[in-house]
Every structure is written in structure tokens, then in C-alpha cells.
ROBA-651032 format. One line per 5 residues: number of its first residue (from 1); their letters; for each residue z, y, x of N, C-alpha, C, O. Coordinates in nm, 2 decimals, always signed. Each point is the difference from the previous one (the first is absolute). Layout:
<sites>
NUM = a = Z:Y:X:Z:Y:X:Z:Y:X:Z:Y:X ~ ...;
</sites>
This chain:
<sites>
1 = xxxxx = +3.99:-6.52:+0.63:-0.09:+0.13:+0.05:-0.07:+0.04:-0.12:-0.02:-0.08:-0.09 ~ -0.01:+0.23:+0.10:-0.04:+0.09:-0.08:-0.13:+0.08:+0.09:+0.00:+0.04:+0.11 ~ -0.10:-0.04:-0.22:-0.14:+0.04:+0.07:+0.09:+0.16:-0.02:+0.09:-0.02:-0.08 ~ -0.11:+0.12:+0.11:-0.01:+0.14:+0.00:-0.12:+0.06:+0.00:-0.08:+0.01:+0.10 ~ +0.05:+0.04:-0.25:-0.13:+0.08:+0.01:+0.02:+0.05:-0.14:+0.10:-0.05:-0.05;
6 = xxxxx = -0.16:+0.15:-0.05:+0.01:+0.12:-0.04:+0.03:-0.05:-0.18:+0.01:+0.07:-0.10 ~ -0.03:-0.21:+0.13:+0.01:-0.10:-0.16:+0.14:-0.02:+0.01:+0.06:+0.01:-0.10 ~ +0.02:-0.04:+0.23:+0.11:+0.00:+0.00:+0.15:+0.06:-0.08:+0.11:-0.05:-0.01 ~ -0.17:+0.19:-0.03:+0.10:+0.03:-0.12:-0.05:-0.03:-0.15:+0.09:+0.04:-0.08 ~ -0.16:-0.08:+0.03:-0.06:-0.06:-0.08:+0.11:-0.16:-0.06:+0.04:-0.01:-0.11;
11 = xxxxx = -0.03:-0.07:+0.18:+0.12:-0.10:-0.02:+0.20:+0.03:-0.01:+0.11:-0.05:+0.02 ~ -0.18:+0.19:-0.07:+0.15:+0.06:-0.03:+0.06:+0.10:-0.08:+0.11:+0.05:-0.01 ~ -0.31:-0.03:-0.08:+0.02:+0.04:-0.12:+0.08:-0.02:-0.13:+0.03:+0.07:-0.10 ~ +0.00:-0.21:+0.13:+0.09:-0.03:-0.13:+0.14:+0.07:-0.07:+0.03:+0.03:-0.11 ~ +0.03:-0.04:+0.25:+0.11:+0.16:-0.02:-0.02:+0.13:-0.06:-0.06:+0.09:+0.06;
16 = xxxxx = +0.10:-0.09:-0.16:-0.07:+0.10:-0.10:+0.06:+0.14:+0.07:-0.01:+0.11:-0.06 ~ +0.07:-0.11:+0.17:+0.08:+0.16:+0.03:-0.12:-0.01:+0.13:-0.02:+0.10:+0.07 ~ -0.05:-0.21:-0.04:-0.08:+0.01:+0.14:-0.14:+0.05:-0.08:-0.08:+0.09:+0.03 ~ +0.08:-0.16:-0.12:-0.16:+0.02:-0.08:-0.01:+0.16:-0.03:-0.08:+0.08:+0.05 ~ +0.20:-0.06:-0.13:+0.00:+0.18:-0.03:-0.06:+0.09:+0.15:-0.09:+0.08:-0.01;
21 = xxxxx = +0.17:-0.12:+0.13:-0.04:+0.10:+0.04:-0.12:-0.04:+0.06:-0.07:+0.07:+0.07 ~ +0.07:-0.16:-0.08:-0.17:-0.01:+0.08:-0.12:+0.03:-0.08:-0.11:+0.01:+0.05 ~ +0.15:-0.01:-0.18:-0.07:+0.04:-0.09:-0.02:+0.17:+0.03:-0.10:+0.07:+0.04 ~ +0.24:-0.02:-0.07:-0.01:+0.16:+0.04:-0.04:+0.04:+0.09:-0.03:+0.11:-0.01 ~ +0.02:-0.17:+0.15:-0.07:+0.05:+0.08:-0.10:-0.02:+0.01:-0.08:+0.10:+0.00;
26 = xxxxx = +0.03:-0.21:+0.01:-0.17:-0.01:-0.03:-0.10:+0.08:-0.08:-0.11:+0.04:+0.01 ~ +0.23:-0.01:-0.13:-0.13:+0.10:-0.11:+0.02:+0.13:+0.06:-0.09:+0.08:-0.04 ~ +0.20:-0.02:+0.15:+0.01:+0.14:+0.00:-0.07:+0.07:+0.11:+0.02:-0.01:+0.12 ~ -0.13:+0.09:-0.16:-0.12:+0.06:+0.01:+0.08:+0.05:+0.17:-0.05:-0.02:+0.12 ~ +0.13:+0.06:-0.16:+0.09:+0.12:+0.13:+0.00:-0.10:+0.13:-0.03:+0.03:+0.12;
31 = xxxxx = +0.09:-0.21:-0.20:+0.07:-0.07:+0.12:-0.10:-0.03:+0.07:+0.01:+0.03:+0.12 ~ -0.13:-0.07:-0.17:-0.13:-0.07:+0.03:-0.08:+0.10:+0.13:-0.05:-0.03:+0.11 ~ +0.06:+0.17:-0.18:-0.08:+0.06:+0.11:+0.04:+0.01:+0.11:-0.06:-0.01:+0.11 ~ +0.26:+0.06:-0.16:+0.08:-0.06:+0.18:-0.04:-0.08:+0.05:-0.08:+0.05:+0.09 ~ +0.09:-0.17:-0.09:-0.07:-0.11:+0.04:-0.12:-0.02:+0.02:-0.04:-0.10:+0.06;
36 = xxxxx = -0.05:+0.19:-0.10:-0.16:+0.01:+0.06:+0.00:+0.10:+0.12:-0.10:+0.00:+0.08 ~ +0.19:+0.08:-0.05:+0.02:+0.14:+0.10:+0.00:-0.10:+0.09:-0.08:-0.04:+0.08 ~ +0.22:-0.01:-0.11:+0.03:-0.09:+0.12:-0.09:-0.07:+0.10:+0.03:-0.02:+0.12 ~ -0.19:-0.04:-0.19:-0.05:-0.08:+0.08:-0.13:+0.14:+0.04:-0.09:-0.01:+0.08 ~ +0.13:+0.10:-0.13:-0.10:+0.09:+0.06:+0.09:+0.08:+0.13:-0.07:+0.03:+0.10;
41 = xxxxx = +0.12:-0.02:-0.09:+0.13:+0.05:+0.13:+0.01:-0.09:+0.07:-0.03:+0.03:+0.11 ~ +0.07:-0.20:-0.14:+0.02:-0.13:+0.07:-0.08:-0.03:+0.08:-0.01:+0.03:+0.11 ~ -0.09:-0.11:-0.19:-0.12:-0.03:+0.03:-0.12:+0.07:+0.05:-0.05:-0.01:+0.11 ~ +0.00:+0.12:-0.23:-0.14:+0.10:+0.07:+0.09:+0.08:+0.08:-0.08:+0.09:+0.02 ~ +0.16:-0.06:+0.04:+0.04:+0.12:+0.11:+0.07:-0.05:+0.10:-0.02:+0.04:+0.12;
46 = xxxxx = +0.15:-0.15:-0.13:+0.02:-0.06:+0.09:-0.02:-0.14:+0.03:+0.10:-0.06:+0.06 ~ -0.16:+0.01:-0.08:-0.11:-0.10:+0.01:+0.12:-0.16:-0.04:-0.03:-0.12:+0.02 ~ +0.11:+0.16:-0.06:+0.11:-0.09:-0.02:-0.07:-0.10:-0.12:-0.11:+0.03:-0.04 ~ +0.19:-0.19:-0.01:-0.01:-0.09:-0.08:+0.00:+0.07:-0.14:+0.03:+0.12:+0.00 ~ -0.06:-0.18:-0.13:+0.01:+0.05:-0.11:+0.18:+0.03:-0.05:+0.10:-0.07:+0.03;
51 = xxxxx = -0.11:+0.21:-0.10:+0.16:+0.06:+0.00:+0.00:+0.02:-0.15:+0.08:+0.09:-0.04 ~ -0.17:-0.15:-0.05:-0.06:+0.09:-0.13:+0.06:-0.12:-0.09:+0.11:-0.04:+0.01 ~ -0.21:+0.00:-0.12:+0.07:-0.04:-0.13:-0.01:-0.15:+0.03:+0.03:-0.08:-0.09 ~ -0.08:+0.02:+0.25:+0.01:-0.20:-0.01:+0.15:+0.05:+0.06:+0.10:-0.04:-0.05 ~ -0.10:+0.11:+0.15:+0.12:+0.00:+0.11:+0.16:-0.02:-0.05:+0.10:-0.06:+0.04;
56 = xxxxx = -0.15:+0.18:-0.18:+0.13:+0.04:-0.09:+0.01:-0.15:-0.06:+0.11:-0.04:+0.03 ~ -0.17:-0.08:-0.10:+0.01:-0.11:-0.06:+0.05:-0.07:+0.10:+0.12:+0.00:+0.01 ~ -0.19:-0.05:+0.08:+0.02:-0.05:+0.10:+0.17:+0.01:+0.05:+0.07:-0.09:+0.04 ~ -0.06:+0.21:-0.05:+0.18:+0.02:+0.08:+0.11:-0.01:-0.11:+0.12:+0.00:+0.04 ~ -0.15:+0.00:-0.19:+0.07:+0.05:-0.11:-0.02:-0.19:-0.03:+0.10:-0.04:-0.06;
61 = xxxxx = -0.17:-0.05:+0.07:-0.02:-0.12:-0.01:+0.08:-0.05:+0.08:+0.11:-0.05:-0.03 ~ -0.14:+0.05:+0.14:+0.10:-0.08:+0.11:+0.18:+0.07:-0.02:+0.08:-0.09:-0.03 ~ -0.04:+0.19:+0.03:+0.13:+0.06:-0.03:+0.02:-0.11:-0.16:+0.11:+0.01:-0.05 ~ -0.16:-0.06:+0.00:+0.02:-0.03:-0.12:+0.07:-0.16:-0.01:+0.10:-0.05:-0.05 ~ -0.26:+0.01:+0.15:+0.07:-0.13:+0.07:+0.13:-0.05:+0.10:+0.05:-0.11:+0.02;
66 = xxxxx = -0.02:+0.24:+0.03:+0.10:-0.04:+0.11:+0.15:+0.05:-0.10:+0.11:-0.05:+0.01 ~ -0.14:+0.14:-0.08:+0.13:+0.00:-0.15:-0.01:-0.15:-0.04:+0.10:-0.07:+0.02 ~ -0.18:+0.02:-0.06:+0.00:-0.12:-0.10:+0.04:-0.13:+0.10:+0.09:-0.08:-0.05 ~ -0.14:+0.05:+0.17:+0.06:-0.06:+0.14:+0.12:+0.00:+0.02:+0.07:-0.10:+0.02 ~ -0.02:+0.26:+0.00:+0.12:+0.02:+0.00:+0.10:-0.03:-0.12:+0.12:-0.04:+0.02;
71 = xxxxx = -0.15:+0.04:-0.14:+0.10:-0.02:-0.06:+0.07:+0.12:-0.07:+0.10:-0.02:-0.07 ~ -0.15:+0.15:+0.09:+0.03:+0.08:-0.01:+0.09:+0.07:+0.06:+0.07:-0.06:+0.08 ~ -0.05:+0.22:-0.12:+0.10:+0.07:+0.10:+0.07:+0.07:-0.07:+0.00:+0.01:-0.12 ~ +0.13:+0.09:+0.24:+0.12:+0.07:-0.09:-0.07:+0.16:-0.06:-0.06:+0.08:+0.08 ~ +0.08:-0.06:-0.17:-0.07:+0.15:-0.02:+0.18:+0.05:+0.01:+0.09:-0.03:-0.07;
76 = xxxxx = -0.11:+0.13:+0.22:+0.11:+0.08:-0.01:+0.05:+0.10:-0.08:+0.12:+0.03:-0.01 ~ -0.20:+0.01:-0.05:-0.02:+0.11:-0.15:+0.07:-0.14:-0.10:+0.10:+0.04:-0.07 ~ -0.11:-0.11:+0.07:+0.07:-0.08:-0.13:+0.14:-0.06:+0.04:+0.10:-0.01:-0.07 ~ -0.12:-0.02:+0.23:+0.13:-0.07:+0.05:-0.03:-0.16:-0.02:+0.08:-0.09:+0.02 ~ -0.19:+0.06:-0.06:+0.00:-0.17:-0.07:-0.11:-0.04:+0.06:-0.09:+0.08:+0.03;
81 = xxxxx = +0.06:-0.22:+0.00:-0.15:-0.10:+0.02:-0.05:+0.07:-0.12:+0.06:+0.05:-0.10 ~ -0.20:-0.05:+0.14:-0.13:-0.03:-0.08:-0.09:-0.12:+0.01:-0.07:-0.01:+0.10 ~ +0.07:-0.07:-0.20:-0.07:-0.07:+0.00:-0.12:-0.09:-0.05:+0.01:-0.06:-0.11 ~ -0.13:+0.05:+0.18:-0.12:-0.03:-0.10:+0.05:-0.11:-0.03:+0.10:-0.07:+0.03 ~ -0.26:+0.03:-0.16:+0.04:-0.07:-0.11:-0.09:-0.17:+0.07:-0.11:-0.02:+0.03;
86 = xx = +0.20:-0.04:-0.04:-0.04:-0.15:+0.07:-0.17:-0.05:+0.01:-0.08:+0.01:-0.10 ~ +0.05:-0.04:+0.20:-0.19:-0.02:-0.02:+0.01:-0.21:+0.03:-0.10:-0.07:+0.00;
</sites>
């Protein structure tokens, strides 16, 4: 069983492409500003739960876990399967 949390994404940063994308998004000021604004809209104005940086880490970590558990997916642009690294 996997505990869903904002830290889940960090379990997958040993994959170079994932680590590169994560670093790029985390260090991009514009992306971070958009994530902060989602909380202003969702939490502050609409009364929803978190939809900013924490939510993005939870959902991306969950997606990576599903990917790892499923054993990959078919990339329709490539026409062949994409496999995760063994865990």
C-alpha cells in the first residue's frame, strides 16, 4: 500500500527525465506563481481544498506510482510501450 502525500513524488526522482522535469517546474517562477494563484482561486475564493503546489505534488506522485505499478503504458506517438525502470 502506498501512502499518498506530497512527498510521494520524491520516490521517483531517481529517473533522470523525471528529475529534470521536476527541477525545471520547481524552479520556474512563472509555474510557481500559477500554482499559488490556483490556491487563491480555489481555496480563498471558492472554498475548495488545496489546488496549488501541494496538490500538484500529490497528483504527480500518484500518477508516477500508478505508472510504476502498471508497468508502463503505450505512447500513441511512438507506437510502442514505455516501460518504467525496475523498482
